[in-house]
N, C-alpha and C positions, 0 to 999 in steps of 0.2 A: 504494500498500499503506498502512495508516494505520500509525502509530507503534506501537500496542499490537500489530498483527500483526507487525512486523517483530521486537519485542523475543520475542513469543513463539517465533517461528522461530529466534531466535538461542538460546534456553534448552531448545529441543525436543532438541537433539542430547546437551545436558549430562543431561538428564532421564532419556533413553533409555539412557545410558552407567550411570547411577546403577543403573536399574531392572534392567540386565543383570546389571551387577556385584553388587547383591543377591541377585538370584535364584541367580547361579553360586555365590556364596561362602556366604550365609546361609541358603538354602532349599535346593539339591541338595548343597551341600557340596564340589564340585568341587577347591576347593583348600583346604589347611588354612589356619588363621588366621595361623599364625606367618608365612607366605609373603603372603597377602593376604588380611587381615581384611575382613568385610563392612562396608558402608559405615555401617551401624546403629551399628557399635562404634567408629569412626573419629569418628561424630558424638558419640558419649558420652565419648569422651576430649577431644575438641575443647572440649565443654561444660566438663569438669573442668579442662582448662588454663584456660580461660577465667576461670573462678570463682575460682580459686586465683592468678591474674595471671600464671602463667608463659608462658602465650603471647604475651602483651601484653610482656613484658618481652624475650624475645628479637626479638620483632618490632620492639621499639624500639630496642635495639642496632643491628639490622641496618639500619634506617632512618637512625640517626644515623652510621653508617659510611658509606654510600652517598651521603648528601647532602654530606657533608666532602667526600669524594673527587672527587664530582661539581663543587661548586664550586671546588675547586682547580684542577680541568681547565678551567672556564670562565676562570677568572682567566689561565691561563697558554695555553690554545688560542686564544681570541678575539683578544686583541691581537696574537698572535705570528701567526696567520693573518691579519689585515688586513695588518699589515707585509708578510707575503710576498706576499700577493695585489697590494699597491698599488705595491710596489718590488721589481722582478724581482731586483735583485742581492742583496737579503736573501734571495728564494727560491732562488737559485742556491748559495748559501751552506747554508742550512737545509735544504734538499729532500732532498740524497742522505742526511744524517744521519736524517731522518724515513723515508725508504724503506727504511733499513737495519733500524729499530727497530720499524716499522709491523707486519712480519710475525710477530714474535714474539709467540706467545700470552700474554695477562696472567697465565696459571697457571705459564708459564715464569719468572717474576718472583719465586715464592714464595722461591725459595732465598735471592736477594738481600734480599728484603725483611725476611727473618728474621734474615740476618747485619746489615744495615744499622738495623734497627728493633727488633729481639726481637720475643716474642710480644706482641702487644697492640693498641690501638687503631690506632697509626701504620701497622704493617704493613698492616692491612686497608684501610685509607684509601688508603696508597701503591696497592695493588693496582687498586682503583677507580677512582683517578686513571688508572692506566696503560690500563685499559680504556676510559675514558670520552675520553681526551685527544685520540686520532688521529681519530674520526669528527667531533668538534668542529671540530678544526683544519682538516681536508681541506675539509669543509663549508663553513666561513668564509673559505677561500682561493677556493675555488668562485664563492661568491656575490658577492665583491669583484671577482674576474677576469671575471665573466659580466655585471656591469651594461652597460646599455645604451650603447655609444659615444656614441651621439648626444645621450642626456642631459648626458654630461660635456662634450662639445663647446659646447653650448648655454651650460653654466654658464660655460665659459671666455669665450664671445661676451660675456658679461654681466660680466666683469672678476672672477670668482669667482677666489679663490688655491686652490692645491692643497689647504691644510686645510680652507678651507669646502666645497669639492667632496668632499672626504671626508666630512665630517660631515654634510653636507646633503644629498648626492644619492648617494654611494655605501654609506654605512651604511644608510639606510632601502630602498634598493633590495635590499641584500644580507641583510639582517635575516631575510627568512621562509627563506632556504636555511640560515643561522647556527642558527636555531631549529629546522630539521630535523635538523642535525647535533646539537644538545643533546637532543633526543628521542633519538635514535639514541644517543648516549652514555650516556644516563641507562639507557637497557635495558641495553646492554652491561655498563654499571656494577653494575647489581642483580644480574646472573649472577655477576658477578666477587666482589662481597662474599660471596655463598653460599660459593662456592669458598674463599673466604679463610679464612672462619670455620672451615671444615672442619679447618684446621691452623695458623692464626695467633692465634686468639682463643680466649676460653674461654666466651663467650656469644653467642648470635645464632641464627637460624634454620639456617644451615649447622652450627653446632656441636651445635644441639639434634638435626637428623638424624643426624650423625655417633653421638653418645652414643646415640640410641635403638635405631640398629641393633647397637652393640656389644652391647646388652643385649635383643637379639631383639624390640623393642618397634616391632613393625612398624605397629601403629596410630598412634604417634606420629611414626613416621618419615613416613607419611602426612599427618598433620597439617602437620608443618613443610612438606612439597612443596606442600600445597594452598594454605598461608597464603603462600608464596614466590609463588605463581602468583596468588592473588587482588591481593595487594598490587602485582605488576607488572602487573597489569590495571589497578588504579586509577591509579598513576603513571603510565601511558600514557593513560587517558582524561583525567585531570587536563591533560596535556600538550596534549591534543587540543584540551578544551574551552578553554582559556587561547588556544591557537593560532588557534582559529577566530574567538575573539573580536578577538584583536588584528589578524589579517590577514583579516578579513571581506572587504576590498576585493578579496582574490585567489582568492576561491572561483570554482571552475569549475562546470561543471553537468555532474552524472554520470548515465548512464542508471539508470532505476529508482529515483531518489531522489525 
């Protein structure tokens, strides 16, 4: 299958959805605009919000918060995960704490975030951190522990120290798994920042959706939702492209490629 054909197939589902949506709402009038406006109205609203900069402002705030929270999660989770994966004693101490905190949904932390940091940037960044840190941490631990034992034994045979093995053998071998955890963590963090913006900050795509719904501006609600989806897709694609370049040696062969 050619690349153009593949792209057309991927876009066909979206185009069919838009056509059905337009016919049902804009032509047949089966749904009131306040409930679900036609895509043509949503497009006009999007153009207006782009022209006056409102959409870019909200998107910029959301991206800033998710990037800061994600970076904080990486700084904490990767070193801790390496330590837990390499030194079993550290894992025995830390793992019970992680397993107690991990099942708590990030949204459940909103109350504490507001008490600790008040409304503003820090509370939203904290919620992104909570959402992103556990996938990165667990993947890092898994990546370190699942390194081929033979590689480590060969390194010891050549007289390598523990630190040299960790730096030159374990880390390169575990990096693809760590990167996968970062990709998953970014996706969860993006969802968390939108939820956080509905209660903890003044600007951002989540706040845009909340404010628009309060004034029955359904077209703006849909613009915010679509923008969230597009940015989430672009973030994921960016991670995929970077990962494919860095870990080209690890590519498998998939049927139908």
